[in-house]
NUSE-241970 format. One line per field, with one value per residue (C-alpha): residue number from 1; x, y, z. Coordinates in steps of 0.05 Angstrom, whole numbers. Layout:
num <- [NUM, ...]
xx <- [X, ...]
yy <- [Y, ...]
zz <- [Z, ...]
***
This chain:
num <- [1, 2, 3, 4, 5, 6, 7, 8, 9, 10, 11, 12, 13, 14, 15, 16, 17, 18, 19, 20, 21, 22, 23, 24, 25, 26, 27, 28, 29, 30, 31, 32, 33, 34, 35, 36, 37, 38, 39, 40, 41, 42, 43, 44, 45, 46, 47, 48, 49, 50, 51, 52, 53, 54, 55, 56, 57, 58, 59, 60, 61, 62, 63, 64, 65, 66, 67, 68, 69, 70, 71, 72, 73, 74, 75, 76, 77, 78, 79, 80, 81, 82, 83, 84, 85, 86, 87, 88, 89, 90, 91, 92, 93, 94, 95, 96, 97, 98, 99, 100, 101, 102, 103, 104, 105, 106, 107, 108, 109, 110, 111, 112, 113, 114, 115, 116, 117, 118, 119, 120, 121, 122, 123, 124, 125, 126, 127, 128, 129, 130, 131, 132, 133, 134, 135, 136, 137, 138, 139, 140, 141, 142, 143, 144, 145, 146, 147, 148, 149, 150, 151, 152, 153, 154, 155, 156, 157, 158, 159, 160, 161, 162, 163, 164, 165, 166, 167, 168, 169, 170, 171, 172, 173, 174, 175, 176, 177, 178, 179, 180, 181, 182, 183, 184, 185, 186, 187, 188, 189, 190, 191, 192, 193, 194, 195, 196, 197, 198, 199, 200, 201, 202, 203, 204, 205, 206, 207, 208, 209, 210, 211, 212, 213, 214, 215, 216, 217, 218, 219, 220, 221, 222, 223, 224, 225, 226, 227, 228, 229, 230, 231, 232, 233, 234, 235, 236, 237, 238, 239, 240, 241, 242, 243, 244, 245, 246, 247, 248, 249, 250, 251, 252, 253, 254, 255, 256, 257, 258, 259, 260, 261, 262, 263, 264, 265, 266, 267, 268, 269, 270, 271, 272, 273, 274, 275, 276, 277, 278, 279, 280, 281, 282, 283, 284, 285, 286, 287, 288, 289, 290, 291, 292, 293, 294, 295, 296, 297, 298, 299, 300, 301, 302, 303, 304, 305, 306, 307, 308, 309, 310, 311, 312, 313, 314, 315, 316, 317, 318, 319, 320, 321, 322, 323, 324, 325, 326, 327, 328, 329, 330, 331, 332, 333, 334, 335, 336, 337, 338, 339, 340, 341, 342, 343, 344, 345, 346, 347, 348, 349, 350, 351, 352, 353, 354, 355, 356, 357, 358, 359, 360, 361, 362, 363, 364, 365, 366, 367, 368, 369, 370, 371, 372, 373, 374, 375, 376, 377, 378, 379, 380, 381, 382, 383, 384, 385, 386, 387, 388, 389, 390, 391, 392, 393, 394, 395, 396, 397, 398, 399, 400, 401, 402, 403, 404, 405, 406, 407, 408, 409, 410, 411, 412, 413, 414, 415, 416, 417, 418, 419, 420, 421, 422, 423, 424, 425, 426, 427, 428, 429, 430, 431, 432, 433, 434, 435, 436, 437, 438, 439, 440, 441, 442, 443, 444, 445, 446, 447, 448, 449, 450, 451, 452, 453, 454, 455, 456, 457, 458, 459, 460, 461, 462, 463, 464, 465]
xx <- [0, 31, -24, -3, -37, -63, -117, -127, -177, -147, -202, -195, -119, -115, -147, -85, -32, 18, -4, -76, -57, -15, -70, -119, -68, -61, -136, -144, -90, -118, -189, -164, -129, -194, -229, -174, -178, -254, -242, -189, -134, -92, -92, -142, -87, -45, -103, -109, -34, -40, -90, -57, 13, 1, -55, -10, -9, 35, 81, 134, 186, 147, 135, 208, 227, 180, 212, 282, 262, 230, 296, 324, 264, 240, 170, 124, 78, 136, 168, 103, 96, 168, 159, 93, 127, 175, 115, 78, 133, 125, 50, 68, 80, 5, -5, -18, -29, -57, -59, -24, -3, -61, -110, -82, -69, -135, -179, -144, -154, -228, -232, -197, -239, -303, -285, -264, -331, -368, -333, -348, -421, -420, -388, -440, -497, -469, -464, -535, -561, -525, -552, -623, -621, -596, -642, -703, -676, -673, -729, -765, -707, -709, -646, -630, -617, -560, -546, -478, -463, -516, -580, -636, -699, -712, -703, -690, -627, -662, -674, -600, -583, -640, -610, -543, -579, -611, -544, -509, -568, -553, -480, -502, -535, -473, -429, -473, -468, -393, -388, -426, -381, -315, -337, -305, -263, -220, -181, -175, -100, -54, -90, -156, -170, -178, -131, -96, -150, -224, -275, -303, -242, -258, -331, -311, -261, -311, -364, -316, -294, -364, -347, -380, -345, -316, -351, -290, -222, -161, -117, -135, -202, -221, -203, -267, -294, -240, -248, -322, -306, -255, -300, -354, -306, -289, -362, -371, -310, -341, -404, -362, -327, -394, -420, -352, -349, -419, -399, -336, -377, -428, -371, -343, -343, -389, -440, -432, -494, -460, -391, -351, -350, -291, -270, -242, -166, -169, -125, -142, -77, -5, -6, -77, -110, -180, -184, -235, -220, -260, -199, -237, -278, -215, -180, -238, -232, -159, -169, -223, -170, -128, -187, -209, -138, -147, -199, -152, -103, -162, -190, -121, -114, -170, -122, -75, -33, -67, -88, -50, 7, 23, 21, -41, -7, 38, -19, -68, -18, -20, -90, -130, -108, -101, -170, -208, -171, -181, -254, -267, -233, -270, -340, -329, -298, -356, -405, -367, -373, -447, -459, -422, -442, -459, -518, -538, -613, -611, -555, -594, -654, -611, -579, -646, -673, -608, -626, -695, -739, -710, -715, -790, -780, -804, -868, -886, -869, -913, -971, -968, -972, -1032, -1064, -1056, -987, -941, -883, -832, -863, -870, -798, -773, -815, -792, -721, -718, -744, -695, -636, -659, -656, -584, -565, -599, -549, -492, -482, -475, -409, -428, -418, -464, -521, -510, -573, -592, -652, -674, -662, -736, -736, -673, -710, -767, -719, -687, -755, -777, -773, -780, -744, -770, -840, -817, -792, -849, -899, -867, -885, -952, -960, -960, -1023, -1062, -1051, -1040, -1067, -1017, -1044, -1036, -963, -954, -986, -938, -873, -887, -838, -888, -892, -828, -877, -896, -828, -831, -901, -873, -820, -862, -875, -801, -782, -831, -799, -731, -744, -812, -875]
yy <- [0, 66, 119, 179, 187, 257, 225, 160, 138, 86, 33, 32, 36, -24, -68, -58, -66, -123, -155, -159, -186, -242, -258, -268, -311, -353, -362, -383, -436, -459, -465, -503, -552, -563, -578, -625, -661, -668, -700, -746, -716, -696, -720, -684, -675, -637, -589, -578, -564, -510, -474, -490, -468, -420, -378, -321, -246, -222, -179, -132, -186, -238, -190, -172, -246, -257, -198, -225, -293, -260, -225, -295, -330, -271, -299, -269, -329, -378, -331, -329, -405, -414, -370, -404, -472, -449, -435, -500, -552, -619, -610, -553, -604, -609, -533, -507, -576, -573, -497, -443, -373, -340, -379, -342, -274, -267, -293, -247, -188, -205, -206, -139, -106, -133, -106, -41, -37, -48, 14, 53, 36, 63, 127, 132, 122, 177, 225, 208, 223, 290, 309, 290, 330, 394, 384, 383, 443, 485, 452, 517, 566, 600, 612, 624, 563, 569, 537, 549, 589, 641, 658, 613, 605, 599, 533, 519, 502, 441, 417, 425, 380, 331, 322, 303, 257, 220, 215, 186, 139, 110, 105, 67, 16, 12, -1, -59, -88, -78, -115, -174, -176, -174, -218, -280, -339, -379, -439, -483, -498, -490, -464, -471, -545, -571, -628, -628, -601, -613, -559, -575, -542, -478, -481, -492, -434, -389, -406, -391, -324, -303, -304, -332, -381, -363, -410, -418, -388, -393, -397, -324, -291, -258, -185, -159, -163, -117, -70, -63, -51, 4, 36, 41, 76, 124, 141, 155, 200, 238, 250, 274, 323, 344, 366, 394, 437, 464, 484, 518, 559, 579, 603, 650, 722, 745, 691, 678, 634, 580, 566, 514, 524, 568, 553, 600, 605, 577, 614, 622, 648, 657, 726, 752, 752, 763, 698, 643, 590, 526, 483, 421, 419, 433, 375, 330, 353, 333, 266, 248, 252, 199, 153, 159, 145, 72, 59, 52, 5, -36, -43, -61, -114, -153, -177, -230, -281, -349, -376, -322, -275, -224, -159, -141, -154, -93, -47, -75, -70, 5, 22, -24, 9, 78, 81, 51, 92, 157, 144, 127, 192, 232, 207, 226, 292, 309, 290, 337, 393, 383, 379, 444, 481, 554, 576, 648, 651, 728, 727, 675, 721, 781, 742, 717, 788, 818, 826, 856, 795, 766, 697, 701, 710, 640, 650, 711, 677, 617, 661, 698, 633, 613, 680, 667, 695, 649, 620, 652, 721, 713, 689, 749, 799, 774, 767, 839, 862, 816, 844, 913, 891, 867, 933, 973, 943, 960, 886, 883, 870, 911, 984, 1005, 968, 1002, 1025, 1096, 1130, 1199, 1220, 1212, 1140, 1127, 1151, 1105, 1047, 1062, 1061, 999, 933, 891, 916, 861, 886, 957, 941, 894, 947, 994, 945, 964, 896, 862, 898, 863, 797, 814, 868, 905, 873, 804, 818, 843, 780, 739, 770, 800, 779, 731, 694, 658, 608, 591, 560, 521, 491, 421, 419, 375, 327, 322, 312, 255, 223, 228, 215, 181, 206]
zz <- [0, -21, -17, 25, 92, 74, 31, 69, 121, 169, 161, 85, 86, 133, 80, 36, 89, 82, 147, 124, 55, 86, 135, 77, 40, 103, 112, 39, 48, 116, 91, 30, 76, 114, 49, 27, 93, 87, 19, 48, 5, 65, 137, 182, 234, 183, 170, 245, 250, 197, 242, 309, 289, 232, 261, 286, 272, 215, 255, 228, 240, 200, 143, 143, 140, 80, 45, 57, 28, -32, -48, -61, -91, -132, -120, -67, -57, -50, 0, 39, 38, 59, 120, 136, 133, 187, 232, 217, 211, 176, 163, 115, 60, 53, 45, -26, -54, -125, -121, -160, -141, -177, -134, -74, -107, -144, -88, -39, -85, -89, -13, -8, -63, -32, 37, 6, -30, 35, 63, -1, 7, 78, 53, -2, 47, 91, 31, 10, 80, 79, 11, 29, 94, 59, -1, 45, 83, 20, -18, -34, -31, -100, -140, -212, -255, -305, -371, -404, -340, -361, -324, -349, -306, -231, -194, -121, -84, -57, -128, -143, -85, -101, -171, -141, -91, -149, -185, -124, -113, -181, -160, -98, -142, -186, -125, -106, -176, -176, -110, -138, -199, -160, -101, -134, -113, -161, -136, -198, -203, -262, -324, -288, -303, -232, -252, -185, -140, -132, -148, -79, -48, -86, -64, 9, 10, -26, 27, 84, 54, 33, -41, -103, -149, -217, -266, -309, -296, -339, -277, -265, -252, -318, -317, -349, -278, -253, -312, -295, -222, -233, -286, -233, -186, -242, -255, -181, -181, -239, -198, -140, -185, -214, -146, -124, -187, -174, -104, -130, -179, -126, -81, -133, -106, -163, -145, -70, -64, -23, 5, 42, 117, 136, 207, 259, 250, 179, 128, 55, 27, 48, 14, 17, 86, 58, 18, 29, -22, -39, -27, -5, -69, -110, -76, -96, -168, -169, -134, -185, -239, -205, -194, -267, -289, -268, -322, -382, -347, -321, -391, -419, -365, -397, -451, -424, -461, -469, -400, -362, -355, -301, -341, -299, -232, -225, -248, -197, -139, -150, -175, -129, -63, -93, -125, -67, -14, -53, -68, 5, 26, -27, -7, 66, 49, 3, 58, 105, 54, 45, 120, 132, 69, 83, 41, 26, 6, 4, -48, -87, -89, -109, -165, -188, -193, -219, -292, -293, -299, -363, -332, -347, -422, -439, -399, -439, -505, -488, -466, -532, -571, -529, -547, -622, -641, -680, -641, -688, -679, -603, -597, -636, -597, -530, -552, -576, -508, -472, -512, -492, -420, -429, -462, -407, -359, -406, -423, -498, -534, -595, -579, -636, -600, -533, -498, -511, -481, -458, -387, -373, -397, -356, -295, -312, -317, -250, -217, -255, -216, -280, -341, -385, -370, -385, -455, -471, -453, -505, -561, -590, -623, -555, -534, -589, -552, -479, -434, -391, -328, -359, -372, -301, -274, -316, -291, -223, -169, -137, -203, -183, -154, -225, -236, -171, -176, -191, -137, -91, -148, -165, -92, -87, -148, -117, -43, -43, -10]
***
């Protein structure tokens, strides 16, 4: 295990420690001996000796001894078996009978990945709980929705979080599927033919370890399983980055609708004392890149020579601990961010009303079509008025199109709460289809409720009744 402690949680990191790996190897061998004894292949007393004398912690000294043996043998499983034989004595000749290294390595990796997935599911459940709590809290808190980063139409902050809840709910399902696919035992001997070991041994060990049996292995568990597993982790990391990026955007000074909790004594910059930076979300964005990087190697590991080679081995020794440790850390960090997220409903309202009601442009256009105007004509009419709103705020890149009005009309604008209404009301064609009071009803401030009328229905879809 090589992942740095900065991005590791102890419980997950422990799965990939040498002591735990050797312990799993030992249990596989010991359970296999029990199965062989039950079949009469080895003496039952020998199987008991494996447990009585071999069932010891893998201390630093034992791990060091295995490492020293491996320097000579250049083979990690043989080094492990040699050290184990020193513990067990003469009964060790019955250990590993009919088995090959991949039986130990692949089954152990399955155990580790399964246990890692169980921790990932716990982290996912914690994140889902946090998202649901905050989504309900801000269920009807209006804010502007954005497409392409530009103001679109109103939504609620609760709906934003509900969308991410639904996304991570799908990821929760994917994790369960990934666990099923990787929860596999293979003890079939050289080239997977069971020539020297009974399938009953495999079934027994699988039962003891809580694994399913690989229907047909070629001495190794097929790596399409692993490719699917690491692809699932990559998808989840993408969802983490998706939410982290949204939080980073919302914390921008110009937006300031939400921000990561900034604790007392925390510093944002070594140079600028005023800074409050979204560093936690930025970290998650970076870690997602590392997790996703495992996908291509995992896919390339599917292709092995004939019944096996070990081109996959070195890759998995790195990416299995790294990806699971980082994803575990990321899920809990994101849950912490969501739990402590500081939300500014007042700023959301100010941003929503910032540009003179143009977010209601579609409402007016649709009403005009319902009153008999063609969609093309209605779109053009409302667009012209909307562009005037942009220009009235000095927001037009073409200087020849800059807003120009008399001082009287400028005063009217300053006193106008809804500039879209102001410019629409100046269009005589509009009055043929809509009365002034009808337009006011469409785009008055309280009409924000129009955009939120289905929020309860959406929440019921996501969270249930």
